[in-house]
N, C-alpha and C positions, 0 to 999 in steps of 0.2 A: 888326632888330638889337637893339632894346631887350628884346623877349621872350626871345630866345635868351640874352642876357647875364644876365638875371635867372634863367633856368633853370639856367645853368651856375653862377652864384653860389650858388643854392639847393643844387645838387648838391655843390658844394665845402663848403658849410656843413654839410650832412648828413654828409659824409665826416669833416670835422673834429670834429663832435660825437661820432661813433662812435669816432674815434681818441682823443679826449680822455677819453671814458668808459672805454675800455680802459686808458689810462694811469692814470686816477684809481683804478680798481679794482685795478690792479696795485700802485700805490703804497700803498694802504690795505688790501690783502689782503681785500677785501670778498667776492670769489668766487674759487673755485679757477681755476687756469690752464686746465684742461680745459673748464670751463663758460664761461669767457671766450672761448675759441676757438670753442666750439659756438655761442654767441650771435653771434659775428662771422660764422660761416658761414651761420647762418640769416638774418641781416640781409642779407648779400650776395646770397644766393639769392633772398630775398624781393624785393629790389629788381630783380633780373633778371627774375623772373616777373612782377612788377608792370609793368615796362617793356614786356614782350612783350604782356601783356594790354591795356595802354593803347594800344599801337601799333595794335591792331585797331579802335580808336575814333577814329582820325585825330588823335591828339595827338602828332605826330611829334617835336617838340622835347622835350616832357616824357618821352616814351618813351626817346629817346636819352640824355637826362640820367640817368634812373633806371638804365638798363642800364650806362652808363659808370661811374656811382658804385658799382653792384654789383660790377663787375669790379675796380675799384680797391680796394674793401673786401676782396674775396676774395683779391686779391694781397697786401694788407697783412697779413691774418690768416695766410695761408700763410707769408709771410716771418717773421712773429712766431713761428710754430710752430718754425721752425728756429733762428733767430737769438736769440730772447729766451728761449723756453721749452725749447729743445734737445730737442724731440720727435724721436724716431727714426722715419724712414720706412723700412720694410723694402723692399729691392730684390729680394727673392725672392718667387716666386709661391707661393700657398698649397699647391700640389701638389708643390713640389720637396722633395727629401730633404736 
């Protein structure tokens, strides 16, 4: 129970760190909105890939924590794209007229 708890607390801390970095950069206009979103997607995908790679080395709790944190970050960044930055997602396919 203790190892799992510390793993989940670490994942939560990592998520909060990314969230506060995005908020800090947004408040101070340090980097553009597009770059913030790109960094968020790269971090989220990196955590997912890291979790899958680590799962092959029998670190099951750490693997699940990294994957869960990556999914939460990807969800938060996607949510920010629509609600904060008002990025438009096209619902048309590239081949439609």
